[in-house]
C-alpha positions as CSV (number, residue, x, y, z in Angstrom):
1,X,0.0,0.0,0.0
2,X,2.8,2.4,0.9
3,X,4.6,1.5,-2.4
4,X,1.4,2.3,-4.4
5,X,1.0,5.7,-2.6
6,X,4.7,6.5,-3.3
7,X,4.2,5.8,-7.0
8,X,1.1,8.1,-7.2
9,X,3.0,10.8,-5.4
10,X,5.9,10.6,-7.9
11,X,3.6,10.8,-10.9
12,X,1.8,13.8,-9.5
13,X,5.1,15.6,-8.9
14,X,6.3,14.9,-12.4
15,X,3.1,16.3,-13.9
16,X,3.3,19.4,-11.8
17,X,6.9,20.1,-12.7
18,X,6.0,19.6,-16.4
19,X,3.6,22.5,-16.2
20,X,6.1,24.7,-14.4
21,X,9.4,24.0,-16.3
22,X,9.9,25.7,-19.7
23,X,9.9,23.4,-22.8
24,X,13.4,22.6,-24.2
25,X,14.1,24.0,-27.7
26,X,17.0,23.4,-30.0
27,X,19.2,26.5,-30.4
28,X,20.4,27.4,-33.9
29,X,24.2,28.2,-33.8
30,X,24.9,31.3,-36.0
31,X,28.3,31.3,-37.6
32,X,29.9,34.8,-37.5
33,X,33.1,36.2,-38.9
34,X,34.8,35.3,-42.2
35,X,33.1,31.9,-42.4
36,X,29.6,33.3,-42.2
37,X,27.6,32.1,-45.2
38,X,30.5,30.1,-46.6
39,X,29.7,26.8,-48.4
40,X,31.0,23.5,-47.0
41,X,33.7,23.3,-49.7
42,X,35.4,26.0,-51.7
43,X,38.0,25.4,-54.5
44,X,36.6,21.9,-55.3
45,X,37.9,20.5,-58.5
46,X,34.8,19.5,-60.6
47,X,36.4,16.8,-62.7
48,X,33.4,15.6,-64.8
49,X,30.9,18.4,-65.4
50,X,30.9,19.5,-69.1
51,X,33.9,17.4,-70.0
52,X,34.5,14.7,-72.5
53,X,36.1,11.5,-71.2
54,X,38.1,9.3,-73.6
55,X,39.3,6.1,-71.9
56,X,41.6,3.3,-73.0
57,X,41.2,0.1,-71.1
58,X,41.7,-3.7,-71.0
59,X,38.9,-5.9,-69.7
60,X,39.0,-9.6,-68.8
61,X,36.2,-12.1,-68.2
62,X,36.1,-14.0,-64.9
63,X,35.0,-17.5,-63.9
64,X,35.1,-18.8,-67.5
65,X,34.6,-22.5,-68.1
66,X,36.4,-23.1,-71.3
67,X,37.9,-19.8,-72.7
68,X,39.0,-16.5,-71.1
69,X,38.4,-13.3,-73.1
70,X,40.7,-10.3,-72.9
71,X,39.2,-7.2,-74.4
72,X,41.4,-4.2,-75.2
73,X,39.2,-1.3,-76.1
74,X,37.9,2.1,-75.1
75,X,35.1,4.3,-73.8
76,X,33.9,7.7,-74.8
77,X,31.6,9.5,-72.4
78,X,30.2,13.1,-72.0
79,X,29.3,14.4,-68.6
80,X,26.5,17.1,-68.7
81,X,26.8,17.2,-64.9
82,X,29.3,16.1,-62.4
83,X,27.2,13.2,-61.3
84,X,26.0,12.0,-64.7
85,X,27.7,10.6,-67.8
86,X,26.4,9.2,-71.1
87,X,28.6,7.2,-73.4
88,X,29.6,4.0,-75.1
89,X,32.0,1.3,-73.8
90,X,33.5,-1.4,-76.0
91,X,36.3,-3.8,-76.9
92,X,37.6,-6.6,-79.2
93,X,38.3,-10.0,-77.6
94,X,41.4,-12.1,-77.6
95,X,40.6,-15.7,-76.5
96,X,42.7,-18.0,-74.4
97,X,41.7,-21.6,-73.5
98,X,41.3,-22.5,-69.9
99,X,42.8,-25.5,-68.1
100,X,39.5,-27.3,-68.3
101,X,39.7,-27.2,-72.1
102,X,43.2,-28.7,-71.9
103,X,41.9,-31.4,-69.6
104,X,39.1,-32.3,-72.0
105,X,41.5,-32.6,-74.9
106,X,43.9,-34.7,-72.8
107,X,41.4,-37.0,-71.0
108,X,38.1,-36.8,-72.8
109,X,36.3,-40.0,-73.8
110,X,34.0,-40.4,-76.7
111,X,31.2,-43.0,-76.6
112,X,27.9,-43.6,-78.4
113,X,26.0,-41.3,-76.0
114,X,28.2,-38.2,-76.4
115,X,29.5,-38.7,-79.9
116,X,27.9,-35.5,-81.1
117,X,29.1,-33.5,-78.1
118,X,32.6,-34.8,-78.4
119,X,33.1,-36.4,-81.7
120,X,36.9,-36.1,-81.3
121,X,38.6,-34.9,-78.1
122,X,41.5,-33.4,-80.0
123,X,39.0,-31.0,-81.8
124,X,37.3,-29.8,-78.6
125,X,39.0,-26.4,-78.6
126,X,37.6,-25.8,-82.1
127,X,33.9,-26.2,-80.9
128,X,33.8,-24.0,-77.7
129,X,32.1,-20.6,-77.8
130,X,34.0,-17.4,-77.9
131,X,33.2,-13.7,-77.2
132,X,34.6,-11.8,-80.1
133,X,33.6,-8.2,-79.3
134,X,31.3,-6.1,-77.0
135,X,29.7,-2.7,-77.4
136,X,27.7,-1.2,-74.6
137,X,25.8,2.2,-74.7
138,X,25.4,3.1,-71.0
139,X,24.5,5.8,-68.5
140,X,26.8,6.4,-65.5
141,X,25.8,7.9,-62.1
142,X,28.5,9.2,-59.7
143,X,26.9,9.4,-56.2
144,X,30.1,9.6,-54.1
145,X,33.3,11.5,-54.3
146,X,36.1,12.5,-52.0
147,X,39.8,11.8,-51.3
148,X,41.4,8.3,-51.0
149,X,44.4,7.9,-48.8
150,X,47.1,5.5,-50.0
151,X,49.2,4.1,-47.1
152,X,48.1,7.4,-45.2
153,X,50.9,9.2,-47.2
154,X,49.4,10.1,-50.5
155,X,45.8,11.4,-51.0
156,X,44.2,11.5,-54.4
157,X,40.8,12.7,-55.5
158,X,38.5,9.8,-56.3
159,X,34.8,9.0,-57.0
160,X,32.6,5.9,-56.9
161,X,30.2,5.3,-59.8
162,X,27.6,2.9,-61.0
163,X,26.4,2.3,-64.5
164,X,23.8,0.5,-66.6
165,X,23.0,0.0,-70.2
166,X,22.6,-2.4,-73.1
167,X,25.3,-4.9,-74.0
168,X,25.7,-5.9,-77.7
169,X,27.9,-9.0,-77.8
170,X,29.4,-10.6,-80.8
171,X,29.7,-14.4,-80.3
172,X,31.2,-17.3,-82.3
173,X,29.7,-20.7,-81.4
174,X,29.6,-24.2,-82.9
175,X,27.4,-24.2,-86.0
176,X,24.0,-25.9,-86.0
177,X,23.9,-29.7,-86.4
178,X,20.4,-31.2,-87.0
179,X,19.2,-34.5,-85.6
180,X,18.6,-35.8,-89.1
181,X,22.3,-35.5,-89.9
182,X,23.3,-37.0,-86.5
183,X,21.0,-40.0,-87.1
184,X,22.4,-40.6,-90.5
185,X,26.0,-40.6,-89.1
186,X,25.1,-43.0,-86.3
187,X,22.8,-45.3,-88.3
188,X,25.5,-48.0,-88.8
189,X,26.0,-48.4,-85.0
190,X,29.8,-48.2,-85.4
191,X,31.4,-45.7,-83.1
192,X,34.4,-45.2,-85.4
193,X,32.2,-44.4,-88.4
194,X,30.1,-42.1,-86.3
195,X,33.2,-40.2,-85.2
196,X,34.5,-40.0,-88.8
197,X,31.1,-38.6,-89.9
198,X,30.7,-36.0,-87.1
199,X,34.2,-34.8,-86.4
200,X,34.2,-32.1,-89.0
201,X,31.1,-30.5,-87.3
202,X,33.2,-29.6,-84.3
203,X,35.2,-27.0,-86.3
204,X,32.2,-25.5,-88.1
205,X,31.6,-22.0,-86.6
206,X,28.6,-19.7,-86.6
207,X,28.7,-16.0,-85.6
208,X,25.8,-14.5,-83.6
209,X,24.9,-11.3,-81.8
210,X,23.5,-11.4,-78.3
211,X,21.6,-8.5,-76.7
212,X,21.8,-8.3,-72.9
213,X,21.6,-5.9,-70.0
214,X,24.9,-4.7,-68.6
215,X,25.6,-3.0,-65.3
216,X,28.3,-2.6,-62.7
217,X,30.3,-0.3,-60.5
218,X,33.7,1.3,-60.4
219,X,36.2,3.5,-58.7
220,X,38.1,6.4,-60.4
221,X,41.4,7.9,-59.1
222,X,42.4,11.3,-60.5
223,X,46.1,11.3,-61.1
224,X,46.1,14.7,-62.7
225,X,43.6,17.4,-63.8
226,X,42.9,15.5,-67.0
227,X,44.1,11.9,-66.3
228,X,42.2,9.3,-64.2
229,X,42.7,5.6,-63.5
230,X,39.6,3.4,-63.0
231,X,38.9,-0.1,-62.0
232,X,35.4,-1.5,-62.5
233,X,33.3,-4.7,-62.4
234,X,30.8,-5.4,-65.1
235,X,28.0,-8.0,-65.2
236,X,26.7,-9.2,-68.6
237,X,24.1,-12.0,-68.4
238,X,23.1,-13.8,-71.6
239,X,22.6,-17.3,-72.9
240,X,25.2,-19.1,-75.1
241,X,26.7,-22.5,-75.8
242,X,30.1,-22.2,-74.1
243,X,31.1,-25.8,-74.7
244,X,29.6,-26.5,-78.1
245,X,27.9,-29.6,-76.8
246,X,24.4,-31.1,-76.9
247,X,22.8,-29.8,-73.7
248,X,19.0,-30.0,-74.4
249,X,16.5,-32.8,-74.5
250,X,13.7,-33.6,-76.8
251,X,10.0,-32.7,-76.2
252,X,9.6,-36.2,-74.8
253,X,12.3,-35.6,-72.2
254,X,14.9,-37.7,-73.9
255,X,18.5,-36.5,-73.4
256,X,20.5,-35.6,-75.4
257,X,18.3,-34.7,-78.4
258,X,21.1,-35.5,-80.9
259,X,21.4,-32.0,-82.4
260,X,23.1,-28.6,-81.8
261,X,20.7,-25.7,-81.9
262,X,19.8,-22.5,-80.0
263,X,18.1,-24.8,-77.4
264,X,21.6,-25.7,-76.2
265,X,22.4,-22.1,-75.3
266,X,22.4,-21.9,-71.5
267,X,22.1,-18.8,-69.3
268,X,25.4,-17.5,-68.0
269,X,26.1,-14.6,-65.7
270,X,29.2,-13.3,-67.3
271,X,31.6,-11.2,-65.2
272,X,34.3,-8.7,-66.4
273,X,37.0,-6.8,-64.6
274,X,38.3,-3.6,-66.4
275,X,41.3,-1.5,-65.8
276,X,41.4,1.8,-67.7
277,X,43.0,5.2,-68.0
278,X,40.8,8.1,-68.9
279,X,41.7,11.5,-70.5
280,X,39.4,14.5,-70.0
281,X,38.8,17.4,-72.4
282,X,39.0,20.3,-71.8
283,X,42.2,19.5,-69.8
284,X,41.4,21.9,-66.9
285,X,38.6,21.1,-64.6
286,X,36.3,23.8,-63.3
287,X,37.0,25.0,-59.8
288,X,34.1,25.7,-57.5
289,X,33.7,29.2,-56.0
290,X,31.4,30.6,-53.3
291,X,28.5,30.9,-55.8
292,X,28.7,27.1,-56.5
């Protein structure tokens, strides 16, 4: 009972003090002197606004199954504002076989079930898919900028950017092989005759253009007023037949379906890493003043 009475007394005292004490208000601090009205940053180098960026770069694909692609190329981009750029990225590919391709050539086994997919293991490198070139119109957003410290000794201007656009990819894959041709080659039932009939199909090539979304992010370091170095990651998802093998089944569910067609193109999330050096024109960036 005493505890209940003490609680009521405490609540009544608090309500009474609430009506007596003045309400607390935040006080605005007014800056006086030479800093009054000054912006947060004065003399900021505006590297991108109203400047044309010409970049030379080398990109490389990551996590490839059968062939790495190295893409020397370039990018041209105009920046109407410091946080926005519009341009085109591209490159031509040099292809290098992976260790997995070498292992298939060395240890692959051809049998009646996979004779179309691997008619002759020595020819496997001739049937795998290759990226030949990439062109990507894109829009770049630059949400963050500042200085980056290197070993706490050297500080360089930098910015972080994200981009998105449309990737136009030139591919070269194994040419189409119809089931009627495969059935004719395997009709005798002899594995050696089937190999002899199908082995030339491994080296037959067909060019194709794939359209895919492209997006990614990067970091730019400004080495001088008109020179930057950037490193970026790019995603480029599309379907293609990387191995040149029979990957699809028939409408009845039978696998494989004894032909090489567009149905054998499987979805891949292709990754690229790019290192580039950009040159800006005009060569002098605008410097922010009090009015900015």
